[in-house]
C-alpha positions in Angstrom: 0.1 0.1 -0.1 1.2 3.6 -1.1 0.0 5.9 1.6 -0.3 9.9 1.5 1.5 11.0 5.0 2.0 14.3 6.3 5.0 14.6 8.8 4.3 17.4 11.6 8.0 18.5 12.7 11.1 18.2 10.7 13.5 17.7 13.4 16.1 14.7 14.0 12.7 12.6 14.5 10.4 14.2 12.0 12.8 14.3 9.3 14.2 10.7 9.4 10.8 9.3 9.7 9.3 11.4 6.7 12.6 10.7 4.7 12.2 6.8 5.5 8.8 6.9 4.9 9.1 7.9 1.6 12.2 5.6 1.0 9.4 2.9 1.6 7.2 4.4 -1.4 4.9 6.6 0.6 3.9 10.2 -0.6 5.4 12.3 2.3 5.4 16.1 3.2 6.7 17.1 6.2 5.7 20.5 7.7 7.6 23.1 10.1 7.3 26.4 11.6 11.1 26.7 11.1 11.6 28.3 7.6 15.3 28.1 7.3 15.1 24.6 8.6 12.7 23.7 6.0 14.4 25.7 3.6 17.5 23.6 4.1 15.8 20.3 3.9 14.1 21.3 0.5 17.7 21.7 -0.8 18.5 18.0 0.1 20.6 18.6 3.1 19.8 18.1 6.7 20.1 20.9 9.1 22.1 18.6 11.5 24.6 15.3 11.3 22.6 11.9 10.8 24.5 9.3 8.6 22.7 8.2 5.4 20.0 10.9 5.8 21.0 13.4 3.2 21.2 10.6 0.6 17.5 9.7 1.3 16.6 13.4 1.7 17.8 13.8 -2.1 16.6 10.4 -3.7 13.1 11.0 -2.3 13.0 14.7 -3.3 14.1 13.7 -7.2 11.7 11.0 -6.9 8.8 13.6 -6.1 7.9 11.6 -2.9 9.0 13.7 -0.4 8.5 17.4 0.1 8.7 20.2 2.8 6.8 23.0 3.7 5.9 25.4 6.4 2.3 25.4 5.2 -0.1 23.2 7.1 -2.7 23.6 4.2 -0.2 22.4 1.7 0.3 18.8 3.6 -2.4 18.2 5.8 -5.8 18.3 3.7 -4.7 15.5 1.6 -3.1 13.2 4.2 -4.4 9.7 5.3 -1.9 9.7 8.5 -0.6 12.9 9.8 2.6 11.9 12.0 3.1 13.9 15.0 7.2 14.1 15.6 7.1 17.6 17.5 9.3 18.2 20.5 8.2 17.4 23.9 11.2 19.2 26.2 11.4 18.4 29.8 9.9 21.2 32.3 11.7 22.1 35.5 9.8 19.6 37.3 10.7 17.0 35.2 7.3 16.4 33.3 7.3 16.7 29.2 6.0 19.9 27.9 3.3 19.5 25.5 2.7 22.4 24.4 4.5 22.1 21.1 2.0 19.3 20.7 -0.8 21.3 21.7 0.1 23.7 18.8 0.5 21.4 16.4 -2.9 19.6 17.1 -4.6 23.3 16.9 -3.3 23.8 13.4 -3.9 20.2 11.9 -7.2 19.7 13.3 -9.7 22.1 11.1 -7.8 20.7 8.3 -8.1 16.8 8.5 -9.3 15.0 5.9 -12.6 12.6 6.7 -11.1 9.2 7.9 -7.6 10.8 8.4 -5.6 8.8 11.4 -3.8 11.2 13.8 0.0 9.2 14.7 1.7 10.1 17.5 5.6 9.8 17.1 6.6 12.1 19.9 7.8 10.6 23.0 4.9 11.7 25.6 3.7 10.6 28.9 0.9 8.3 29.6 -2.4 9.1 28.7 -1.2 12.0 26.3 -2.9 10.4 23.0 -6.2 10.4 24.9 -5.6 14.0 25.6 -4.5 14.5 22.0 -8.0 12.7 20.8 -10.2 14.9 23.3 -8.4 18.0 21.4 -9.2 16.6 18.3 -13.0 16.0 19.2 -13.2 19.9 20.1 -11.4 20.9 17.2 -11.8 18.7 14.2 -14.7 18.8 11.9 -14.6 14.9 11.4 -13.9 11.9 13.9 -10.2 11.3 13.6 -8.5 8.3 15.3 -5.3 8.6 17.1 -2.7 6.3 17.2 0.5 6.2 19.4 3.4 4.9 17.6 6.7 5.9 19.4 10.0 5.9 17.8 12.9 3.9 18.5 15.7 5.9 17.0 19.3 6.2 18.0 21.0 9.7 17.1 23.8 8.5 14.6 22.0 5.2 13.8 18.5 7.0 12.9 18.2 5.5 9.3 19.2 2.4 10.0 17.1 2.2 13.1 14.1 3.0 11.1 14.5 0.9 8.2 15.8 -2.2 9.9 13.7 -1.8 13.2 14.0 -4.6 16.2 9.9 -3.9 16.5 7.2 -1.6 15.7 4.8 -0.7 18.3 1.4 0.9 17.2 -1.1 1.6 20.2 -4.8 2.4 19.6 -8.2 2.6 21.3 -9.6 0.6 18.2 -8.4 -2.2 16.9 -8.9 -1.4 12.9 -7.3 2.0 13.5 -3.7 0.3 14.8 -4.1 -1.9 11.7 -4.4 0.5 9.2 -1.5 2.1 10.7 0.7 -1.0 10.8 0.0 -0.8 6.7 2.6 2.3 6.5 5.6 -0.5 7.8 4.2 -3.0 5.9 7.6 -3.3 3.7 9.6 -3.9 6.7 10.3 -7.2 8.1 10.1 -7.1 11.9 7.2 -7.9 14.8 5.0 -5.3 14.6 2.9 -5.0 18.4 -0.7 -4.0 18.4 -1.2 -2.5 21.9 -3.6 0.0 23.6 -2.8 3.2 23.7 -1.2 3.3 27.3 0.7 0.6 27.0 2.4 1.9 23.7 3.5 5.0 25.6 4.9 2.9 28.6 6.8 1.0 26.3 8.8 3.7 25.0 9.8 4.8 28.2 10.3 1.6 29.7 12.7 0.8 27.0 14.5 4.2 27.7 14.8 3.3 31.6 16.1 -0.2 30.9 19.1 1.4 28.9 19.8 3.6 31.4 19.5 1.4 34.1 22.1 -0.9 32.3 24.5 2.3 32.1 23.9 2.9 35.8 24.7 -0.4 36.6 27.6 -1.3 34.7 29.1 1.8 36.0 28.5 1.0 39.6 30.2 -2.3 39.1 33.3 0.1 37.3 33.4 2.1 40.6 33.4 -1.0 42.7 36.1 -2.6 40.4 38.1 0.2 40.6 38.3 0.1 44.6 38.8 -3.8 44.8 41.5 -4.0 41.7 39.2 -5.8 39.5 38.9 -5.1 35.6 35.3 -3.8 34.6 36.2 -4.9 30.9 36.5 -8.3 31.7 33.6 -8.2 33.8 31.3 -7.0 31.2 32.8 -9.9 28.8 31.7 -12.2 31.2 28.3 -10.6 31.5 27.5 -10.4 27.9 28.4 -14.3 27.6 25.6 -14.8 30.0 22.4 -16.1 27.4 20.0 -14.1 30.1 21.7 -10.8 29.6 23.7 -11.2 25.9 26.1 -9.0 24.1 23.8 -6.3 23.1 23.2 -5.0 27.0 24.5 -1.6 27.8 27.6 -2.8 29.6 29.8 -0.3 28.4 31.2 1.8 31.5 32.2 5.4 31.4 31.0 8.9 32.5 27.5 8.2 32.2 24.3 8.8 29.9 23.2 11.9 28.1 21.5 13.2 25.3 17.6 14.5 24.5 16.2 11.0 25.5 17.1 9.1 28.0 17.7 11.5 31.0 14.4 13.6 30.0 12.4 10.4 29.5 13.8 8.8 32.8 12.8 12.0 35.0 9.2 12.0 33.1 8.6 8.4 34.1 9.6 9.2 37.6 7.2 12.2 37.4 4.4 10.0 36.2 5.0 7.2 38.9 4.6 9.9 41.2 1.4 11.2 40.1 -0.1 8.2 40.6 1.2 7.8 44.0 4.5 5.4 43.5 8.0 6.0 44.5 10.0 4.9 41.7 13.5 4.2 44.1 15.3 2.4 41.4 14.6 5.2 38.8 15.8 7.7 41.0 19.2 5.6 42.1 19.8 5.3 38.3 19.4 8.9 38.0 21.5 10.0 40.8 24.3 7.3 40.0 24.4 8.5 36.6 24.8 12.2 37.9 27.6 11.3 40.0 29.7 9.1 37.1 31.2 12.6 35.6 33.0 13.4 38.6 35.0 10.1 38.6 37.2 12.1 36.3 38.1 14.8 38.7 38.6 11.9 41.2 41.1 10.5 39.1 42.9 13.6 38.4 43.0 14.6 42.0 44.6 10.9 42.8 47.4 12.2 40.5 47.9 16.0 41.2 46.0 16.8 44.2 44.9 20.3 43.8 44.0 21.3 40.2 43.8 24.8 40.5 44.9 26.3 37.6 45.8 23.1 35.8 45.3 22.8 32.0 42.8 19.8 31.2 42.0 18.9 27.5 38.9 17.3 27.2 38.3 15.5 23.8 34.4 15.1 23.2 31.8 17.3 24.2 28.8 15.9 22.5 27.0 13.1 24.4 28.2 10.3 22.4 30.1 9.2 19.2 28.9 10.1 15.7 26.6 13.1 16.8 27.4 16.8 17.6 24.2 16.9 20.1 25.6 18.0 23.3 22.3 18.4 25.0 22.9 16.8 29.0 26.0 15.6 27.5 28.1 13.8 30.2 31.4 15.6 28.6 29.7 18.9 29.6 29.2 17.7 33.2 33.0 16.5 33.4 33.9 20.2 31.9 31.8 22.1 34.4 33.2 19.9 37.3 36.6 20.3 36.0 36.2 24.0 36.0 34.6 24.0 39.5 38.1 22.7 40.9 39.7 25.7 39.4 41.3 23.8 36.0 41.3 25.7 32.9 39.8 23.4 30.3 40.5 23.4 26.7 38.2 21.3 24.4 37.9 19.6 21.0 35.2 17.8 19.2 35.4 16.7 15.6 31.7 17.4 15.0 31.4 20.6 16.7 29.1 23.5 15.4 27.9 26.5 16.6 25.3 24.7 18.9 28.3 23.0 20.9 30.2 26.2 21.3 26.9 27.6 22.7 26.5 24.7 25.3 30.3 25.4 26.0 29.9 28.8 26.5 32.6 30.5 29.2 33.3 26.7 30.6 36.1 26.0 28.3 37.8 27.3 24.9 37.2 24.9 21.8 40.2 24.1 19.7 40.0 22.7 15.7 42.1 19.7 16.5 43.4 17.2 19.4 46.8 18.2 19.2 45.9 22.1 19.8 43.7 21.4 22.4 46.2 19.6 24.5 49.1 22.0 23.8 50.4 22.8 27.1 48.2 20.5 29.0 48.8 18.5 32.4 46.1 15.6 31.3 43.9 14.7 28.4 40.7 13.4 29.0 38.8 11.4 26.4 34.6 12.0 27.5 33.2 11.0 24.0 33.4 8.0 22.2 33.9 9.6 18.7 35.3 6.4 16.0 38.2 9.0 14.9 39.5 9.3 18.6 40.7 5.3 18.2 43.1 6.4 15.8 44.6 9.7 17.8 48.5 10.3 17.2 49.3 10.0 21.1 53.0 10.5 20.7 52.4 13.5 18.7 49.7 14.8 21.3 52.0 13.9 24.1 55.0 15.9 22.7 53.1 19.1 23.3 51.7 18.5 26.6 53.0 19.5 30.3 52.3 15.9 31.4 51.3 12.6 30.0 48.5 11.4 31.7 45.2 10.3 30.0 41.9 9.8 31.3 40.1 7.3 29.4 36.5 8.0 30.4 35.1 5.6 27.6 37.6 2.8 27.8 38.0 3.5 24.2 41.7 3.8 23.8 44.2 0.8 23.8 45.9 0.8 27.2 49.1 -0.6 25.9 49.5 1.8 22.8 48.7 4.6 25.1 51.4 3.6 27.6 54.1 3.0 24.8 53.5 6.9 24.0 54.5 7.8 27.3 51.2 8.0 29.2 50.0 7.0 32.3 46.9 5.5 31.2 43.6 5.8 33.5 40.5 3.7 32.2 36.9 3.7 33.8 36.6 0.4 36.5 40.1 -1.0 35.3 43.1 -1.9 37.1 45.8 0.0 36.9 49.4 -1.7 36.0 51.3 -0.5 38.9 48.8 -2.0 41.2 
């Protein structure tokens, strides 16, 4: 089946969703209020870095299956499915801000065709889709079905995750609406779970909470390993061989999780639980463990230098994970802030840095164009983001310009033997030091 689809919101999730649905053969129009954003996409480029996305946008623009606009009236009336992919950022109390969602519904409701289905892709608290249905009843001239279809797209892997998904989740109050929405994904080979609205909403939060818990769990084990003289990398290998756990579990220790999803969704789930008179103690502990983890870098440096006042420290990586320039809730930023609090002077480098990275850094650190210039005259090198490029660092050349060769590998990304051959004192996360 080829469907006529409107995607509301052309940010990372919306742009990937629109391009991939067009790749599946559907006719897709994406609408967004950001004119510059839309102009960039209409020219065949994404205004953010996401592997393979530009290729898909260009191919489907050329084929006439994909277009971008700022006008709801151009995209909504002809659509059989209207997908909501707008942001739901966290508010100070941890609840999701649904104002962008409400604004989108207000714009599209009068334009919906009879029989159209509204599909929520945005991550929203349990109960939101029924709230959307209530809004539509008051603002739409026709009866419109509402479906929950949460996305599971990782930054840096979003296109692959869409086209080769582990599963597709579709929630609806009526089985037929869920079945109709499932036809959009008929060409994908994966399980499709048809559930009720509340279950679909909770699945998204549960998935992110589980992943966040895995990260905090292995970081706790790493912290214990450092204190008892064990090697957490070997512990992780052993756990991955347990069929009850498996090799794909989040078992890589480091300085914590970040980004636009896990921290926000974890806080929102805790808040949802509290609104229903439940104290989600485990999830609160995950949040606290993650908040503490970036400070392990400061502790490692203090073990070496004691006072860090006026020490120059180079931090490699500002984004929250490799393969993206997204610095939202980045643990690398938390490391930089913690170092700055000690009086250290931080020099930073990120291979994907753009204006937004510089804005996140602000006055915390000076941004340099490459690793060697960032490390010039520094007393330590801190690897804070697992960019693939960092695996190939020329540590010998970098070390020549440093005041002291100390390497804190906050992602356990580098080869310890290679670092030591380059003259560095190497400190990983949860790894026994050679001198012990």
